[in-house]
ZAGU-709466 format. One record per residue (C-alpha): residue in three letters; z, x, y. Coordinates in nm, 2 decimals. Each point is the difference from the previous one (the first is absolute). Layout:
REM ZAGU-709466
+--------+--------+--------+--------+
| residu |      z |      x |      y |
+--------+--------+--------+--------+
|    ALA |      Z |      X |      Y |
...
+--------+--------+--------+--------+
END
This chain:
REM ZAGU-709466
+--------+--------+--------+--------+
| residu |      z |      x |      y |
+--------+--------+--------+--------+
|    UNK |  12.67 |  10.90 |   9.02 |
|    UNK |  -0.03 |  -0.06 |  -0.38 |
|    UNK |  -0.33 |   0.07 |  -0.17 |
|    UNK |  -0.03 |  -0.36 |  -0.12 |
|    UNK |   0.05 |  -0.13 |   0.35 |
|    UNK |  -0.25 |   0.24 |   0.14 |
|    UNK |  -0.26 |  -0.11 |  -0.25 |
|    UNK |   0.06 |  -0.36 |   0.07 |
|    UNK |  -0.02 |   0.05 |   0.37 |
|    UNK |  -0.33 |   0.19 |  -0.04 |
|    UNK |  -0.14 |  -0.27 |  -0.23 |
|    UNK |   0.10 |  -0.28 |   0.25 |
|    UNK |  -0.16 |   0.19 |   0.29 |
|    UNK |  -0.32 |   0.06 |  -0.19 |
|    UNK |  -0.02 |  -0.37 |  -0.10 |
|    UNK |   0.06 |  -0.11 |   0.36 |
|    UNK |  -0.27 |   0.23 |   0.14 |
|    UNK |  -0.25 |  -0.10 |  -0.27 |
|    UNK |   0.06 |  -0.37 |   0.08 |
|    UNK |  -0.07 |   0.06 |   0.37 |
|    UNK |  -0.35 |   0.15 |  -0.04 |
|    UNK |  -0.14 |  -0.16 |  -0.32 |
|    UNK |  -0.36 |  -0.12 |   0.00 |
|    UNK |  -0.02 |  -0.33 |  -0.18 |
|    UNK |  -0.14 |   0.04 |  -0.36 |
|    UNK |  -0.34 |  -0.17 |   0.06 |
|    UNK |  -0.07 |   0.23 |   0.29 |
|    UNK |   0.09 |   0.33 |  -0.16 |
|    UNK |  -0.27 |   0.26 |  -0.08 |
|    UNK |  -0.21 |   0.27 |   0.16 |
|    UNK |  -0.23 |  -0.10 |   0.28 |
|    UNK |  -0.21 |   0.18 |   0.26 |
|    UNK |   0.24 |   0.06 |   0.29 |
|    UNK |  -0.26 |   0.13 |   0.24 |
|    UNK |  -0.23 |  -0.30 |  -0.02 |
|    UNK |   0.07 |  -0.27 |   0.26 |
|    UNK |  -0.19 |  -0.31 |   0.07 |
|    UNK |  -0.13 |   0.16 |   0.32 |
|    UNK |  -0.14 |   0.30 |  -0.19 |
|    UNK |  -0.14 |  -0.23 |  -0.27 |
|    UNK |  -0.22 |  -0.20 |   0.25 |
|    UNK |  -0.27 |   0.27 |  -0.04 |
|    UNK |  -0.04 |  -0.11 |  -0.36 |
|    UNK |   0.04 |   0.35 |  -0.15 |
|    UNK |   0.33 |  -0.08 |  -0.19 |
|    UNK |  -0.14 |  -0.25 |  -0.25 |
|    UNK |   0.18 |   0.01 |  -0.33 |
|    UNK |   0.31 |   0.17 |   0.14 |
|    UNK |   0.33 |  -0.15 |  -0.12 |
|    UNK |   0.22 |  -0.10 |   0.30 |
|    UNK |   0.33 |  -0.16 |   0.08 |
|    UNK |  -0.03 |  -0.18 |   0.34 |
|    UNK |   0.21 |  -0.25 |   0.17 |
|    UNK |   0.04 |  -0.20 |   0.32 |
|    UNK |   0.03 |  -0.35 |   0.15 |
|    UNK |  -0.22 |  -0.28 |  -0.13 |
|    UNK |  -0.26 |  -0.12 |   0.26 |
|    UNK |  -0.14 |  -0.27 |  -0.23 |
|    UNK |  -0.02 |  -0.10 |  -0.37 |
|    UNK |  -0.32 |  -0.14 |  -0.12 |
|    UNK |  -0.02 |  -0.14 |  -0.36 |
|    UNK |  -0.34 |  -0.01 |  -0.16 |
|    UNK |  -0.13 |  -0.14 |  -0.33 |
|    UNK |   0.09 |   0.31 |  -0.20 |
|    UNK |   0.23 |   0.21 |   0.22 |
|    UNK |   0.21 |   0.00 |   0.31 |
|    UNK |  -0.06 |   0.24 |   0.29 |
|    UNK |   0.27 |   0.12 |   0.23 |
|    UNK |  -0.10 |   0.12 |   0.35 |
|    UNK |   0.27 |   0.25 |   0.10 |
|    UNK |   0.10 |   0.19 |   0.32 |
|    UNK |   0.09 |   0.33 |  -0.16 |
|    UNK |   0.33 |   0.17 |   0.07 |
|    UNK |   0.16 |   0.33 |  -0.12 |
|    UNK |   0.22 |  -0.03 |  -0.31 |
|    UNK |   0.36 |   0.10 |  -0.02 |
|    UNK |   0.18 |   0.17 |  -0.29 |
|    UNK |   0.00 |  -0.33 |  -0.20 |
|    UNK |  -0.37 |  -0.06 |   0.06 |
|    UNK |   0.08 |  -0.28 |   0.25 |
|    UNK |  -0.19 |  -0.03 |   0.32 |
|    UNK |   0.19 |   0.14 |   0.30 |
|    UNK |   0.07 |  -0.19 |   0.31 |
|    UNK |   0.05 |   0.27 |   0.26 |
|    UNK |  -0.21 |  -0.16 |   0.27 |
|    UNK |  -0.34 |  -0.14 |   0.09 |
|    UNK |  -0.18 |   0.33 |   0.03 |
|    UNK |   0.04 |   0.11 |  -0.36 |
|    UNK |  -0.30 |  -0.19 |  -0.14 |
|    UNK |  -0.21 |   0.18 |  -0.25 |
|    UNK |  -0.29 |  -0.24 |   0.05 |
|    UNK |  -0.09 |  -0.30 |  -0.21 |
|    UNK |  -0.10 |  -0.03 |  -0.36 |
|    UNK |  -0.07 |  -0.28 |  -0.25 |
|    UNK |   0.15 |  -0.01 |  -0.35 |
|    UNK |  -0.14 |  -0.24 |  -0.26 |
|    UNK |   0.17 |  -0.09 |  -0.33 |
|    UNK |  -0.11 |  -0.24 |  -0.28 |
|    UNK |   0.18 |  -0.33 |   0.00 |
|    UNK |   0.14 |  -0.25 |   0.25 |
|    UNK |   0.26 |   0.11 |   0.25 |
|    UNK |   0.13 |  -0.28 |   0.22 |
|    UNK |  -0.07 |   0.07 |   0.38 |
|    UNK |   0.33 |  -0.19 |   0.08 |
|    UNK |   0.20 |   0.26 |  -0.20 |
|    UNK |  -0.22 |   0.30 |   0.10 |
|    UNK |   0.01 |  -0.12 |   0.36 |
|    UNK |  -0.10 |   0.18 |   0.32 |
|    UNK |   0.26 |   0.26 |   0.10 |
|    UNK |   0.15 |   0.06 |  -0.35 |
|    UNK |   0.01 |   0.35 |  -0.12 |
|    UNK |  -0.19 |   0.11 |  -0.31 |
|    UNK |  -0.07 |   0.33 |  -0.18 |
|    UNK |  -0.31 |   0.02 |  -0.23 |
|    UNK |  -0.12 |   0.26 |  -0.25 |
|    UNK |  -0.35 |   0.04 |  -0.12 |
|    UNK |  -0.34 |   0.17 |   0.04 |
|    UNK |  -0.20 |   0.00 |   0.31 |
|    UNK |  -0.33 |  -0.18 |  -0.05 |
|    UNK |  -0.20 |   0.08 |   0.31 |
|    UNK |   0.02 |  -0.22 |   0.32 |
|    UNK |  -0.08 |  -0.35 |   0.10 |
|    UNK |  -0.09 |  -0.10 |   0.36 |
|    UNK |   0.16 |  -0.30 |   0.17 |
|    UNK |   0.03 |  -0.11 |   0.36 |
|    UNK |   0.32 |   0.07 |   0.19 |
|    UNK |  -0.07 |  -0.20 |   0.32 |
|    UNK |  -0.36 |   0.10 |   0.08 |
|    UNK |   0.04 |   0.35 |  -0.16 |
|    UNK |  -0.14 |   0.08 |  -0.34 |
|    UNK |   0.29 |   0.17 |  -0.18 |
|    UNK |  -0.05 |   0.21 |  -0.32 |
|    UNK |   0.30 |  -0.09 |  -0.23 |
|    UNK |   0.06 |   0.25 |  -0.28 |
|    UNK |   0.02 |  -0.22 |  -0.32 |
|    UNK |   0.26 |   0.07 |  -0.26 |
|    UNK |  -0.04 |  -0.14 |  -0.35 |
|    UNK |   0.37 |  -0.07 |  -0.04 |
|    UNK |   0.18 |   0.02 |  -0.33 |
|    UNK |   0.34 |  -0.07 |   0.16 |
|    UNK |   0.08 |  -0.22 |   0.30 |
|    UNK |   0.37 |   0.04 |   0.09 |
|    UNK |   0.14 |  -0.26 |   0.24 |
|    UNK |   0.32 |   0.13 |   0.17 |
|    UNK |   0.29 |  -0.23 |   0.07 |
|    UNK |   0.04 |  -0.11 |   0.36 |
|    UNK |   0.21 |   0.24 |   0.21 |
|    UNK |   0.33 |  -0.15 |   0.11 |
|    UNK |   0.02 |  -0.11 |   0.36 |
|    UNK |   0.31 |   0.11 |   0.19 |
|    UNK |   0.09 |  -0.23 |   0.28 |
|    UNK |   0.28 |   0.06 |   0.24 |
|    UNK |   0.14 |   0.30 |   0.18 |
|    UNK |   0.16 |   0.23 |  -0.11 |
|    UNK |   0.09 |  -0.10 |  -0.35 |
|    UNK |  -0.21 |  -0.30 |  -0.09 |
|    UNK |   0.06 |  -0.38 |   0.00 |
|    UNK |   0.36 |  -0.13 |   0.01 |
|    UNK |   0.13 |   0.31 |   0.17 |
|    UNK |   0.24 |  -0.07 |   0.29 |
|    UNK |   0.12 |   0.26 |   0.24 |
|    UNK |   0.27 |  -0.12 |   0.24 |
|    UNK |  -0.09 |   0.27 |   0.25 |
|    UNK |  -0.37 |  -0.10 |   0.01 |
|    UNK |  -0.13 |  -0.18 |   0.30 |
|    UNK |  -0.05 |   0.00 |   0.38 |
|    UNK |   0.36 |   0.06 |   0.08 |
|    UNK |   0.02 |   0.31 |  -0.22 |
|    UNK |  -0.32 |   0.17 |   0.10 |
|    UNK |  -0.26 |  -0.14 |  -0.24 |
|    UNK |  -0.12 |   0.21 |  -0.29 |
|    UNK |   0.23 |   0.29 |   0.10 |
|    UNK |   0.35 |   0.01 |   0.13 |
|    UNK |  -0.08 |   0.12 |   0.35 |
|    UNK |   0.03 |   0.33 |   0.18 |
|    UNK |   0.32 |   0.11 |  -0.18 |
|    UNK |   0.05 |  -0.02 |  -0.37 |
|    UNK |   0.23 |  -0.29 |  -0.09 |
|    UNK |   0.01 |  -0.15 |   0.36 |
|    UNK |  -0.21 |  -0.29 |   0.11 |
|    UNK |  -0.24 |   0.02 |   0.28 |
|    UNK |  -0.34 |  -0.08 |   0.12 |
|    UNK |  -0.29 |   0.25 |  -0.04 |
|    UNK |  -0.34 |  -0.10 |   0.15 |
|    UNK |  -0.30 |   0.01 |  -0.23 |
|    UNK |  -0.21 |   0.31 |   0.00 |
|    UNK |  -0.36 |  -0.06 |   0.13 |
|    UNK |  -0.27 |   0.26 |  -0.09 |
|    UNK |  -0.31 |   0.01 |   0.22 |
|    UNK |  -0.29 |   0.20 |  -0.13 |
|    UNK |  -0.29 |   0.10 |   0.23 |
|    UNK |  -0.35 |  -0.04 |  -0.12 |
+--------+--------+--------+--------+
END
């Protein structure tokens, strides 16, 4: 392999890897990694610079600022909230930023990442429970684009497989590779 080709290959691979795990410019910086919204509920983390994210619960514009109530999630390598399951919540927090943010754009379920300093807690009702929301005085509110929805099996909408259907064994080709046949569904029974 020629030296020029080797250098170009290395540069292309480096650029590709850098593009895959780049944090957007407004979210870059150094933030406390060990402070989560659950640990900040005790109020001992005031003034700490954090980068938190999650799914919007509600957006409430006020006369001077807009507050975002967020269900916190862990962040991935791009500082985007992860969606690995329902049990990965890091608690709730509220992030407030000066100005008006439209609740129809910053709607329930959308993903955001915020950066800013923790400014104590504020208590609000969640059902009948008094919940202490850590409050972030946000300097950046980053709204992520909606994730694409993939519909259809196995390759998305518009895919047609002539061997798919009840005569060919459903979502698999049957007991022998390449041959049609019927295989009954598997039923799992768990004891309590």
